[in-house]
Structures are given as structure tokens and as C-alpha cells.
N, C-alpha and C positions, 0 to 999 in steps of 0.2 A: 606392396607393403601392407595394403589393407587386408589381403588374404592372410598374411602372417599375424596381423592384429586379431583377426577373427579366430585363428587357431589358438592364440594365446588366451583369448577370452573363453574359448571352449575348454582349454586346459584349466583355467581357473574354476570353471563350472564343475569339471571332473574332480578337481581337488576339493571342492566344497561338498560334493555328493558322495565321494568314495568312502569317507569314514562311516557314513550311515549304511552303505552297502556292506562294509566289513562287519558292522555290528550284526547284520542279518546272518552272517556266516560265523558268528561267535568269535571273531578275532578282536577281542576287547583291547589287548595291549597295543596292537597296531593302530586301531582306530582312534585311540586317545593320544597318539603322537602329535605334538604341536607343529610338526613339519607341514601337515596338510593345510592349515590356515595360512601359514607363512608362504607356501607355494601359491596359494590362491591370491594372496596379496601381490606377490611378485608377477605372476602371470597376468592377472587382471590389470594391474597398473601398466605393465608393458604393452598389453593389447590395446588399451585405451589410448596410450601415448602414440602407438603406431597408427591407429586410426586417425588421431588428431593430425599427425604429420602428413598422412596421405590426403586428408581433406584440405589441408593448407597447400600442399603441393599441387593438387588439381584445381585449386581455387573454388572448392565446393563447400566451404565451411559456412554454415548459416546458423541461425538461432535454434532451429529444430534439431540439427545434428549435434550441436553443442549441448543442448538439454539432454538428448539421449545418451551421449557419451558421459556426461556428468552423472546421470542417474545410474548408469551401469557401474561406474566407478564407486559411487556411494553405496550401492547395494552390495557390491563385492567387499568393500572395506568394512561396512557395517556387519555383514555376516561373519567375516573372518575375525574381526576384532571382538565380536560377541562370543565366538567360539574360543578365543584366547582368554576370555574372562575380563576384558576391559569394561569397567563400569560405564553405563549410559551409552553403550555402542548401539543399542537398539534404536536410538534416535537417528543414527545414520541410515538404518534400514527404513525408518519412517520417511526421512527426507528423500531417499531414493525412490520410494514408492510414490510419494507425492509428485516428484519430478516426472515419473512415468505417466501419471495421470494428467499432468500439465502437457506433456508431450503428445498425448493422445488427443487432448482437447484443441491443440493448435492445428489449424488447417494446414495441409501439406502444400496446396497450390492456391494461388490467389486467383479469384475470378475476375475476368476482364469485363468491364461494363461498356 
């Protein structure tokens, strides 16, 4: 299940980057299609939910994985909503970036004394 979640998150990443690649090839009409951010929202949300269920199923859900999944979801939603023209969506990107910084600062393993 986690493998499919990863594939869905990669699909969201491709849907986020593909319009910019199409702009390079001068396909302006295709790159401005609002279907790309919508696909990114759907794939990213489904991927994070699948990873969440996989972590719950294997009893591996902890604060670090929850922060990482939340940050991935907020970055995908912030980028997609900003592309769709939703006002103040850049703050979701900011929150996602700050959550990634918090995730990096939290130690992964506890030291035994």
C-alpha cells in the first residue's frame, strides 16, 4: 500500500512539473489547462492517505512520519491551489516548508543513556 502511495505522490509531482516542461516546448494552451493542478491535488491527497493507512496498519505511525506526511500534503495543496489562483495559497507552501524544517530538526532516534 505504501508503494502505491509513493507512486501517487510521484504522479502529483509530475502533474506539478509537467506544465513548466510543456512551456519549454511552447505548448502554451496545454500547459495552462487547470487539469494539471487538479490531478496534483487528487494524486497527492490519495498518496498521503495511502501512506497514512499503511503506517497505521503496520503500527509505525509516529510524530516524525505524521509531520512529514502533513508537510508533503500542505506543499502539494499550496502549490496546486496557488496555480489555480486561490488567494493566499502561498501560505500553505510556507507552512509546508516550515514543517519540513521542523521534521529535519527532530531527531530520528532517541539516544539511550
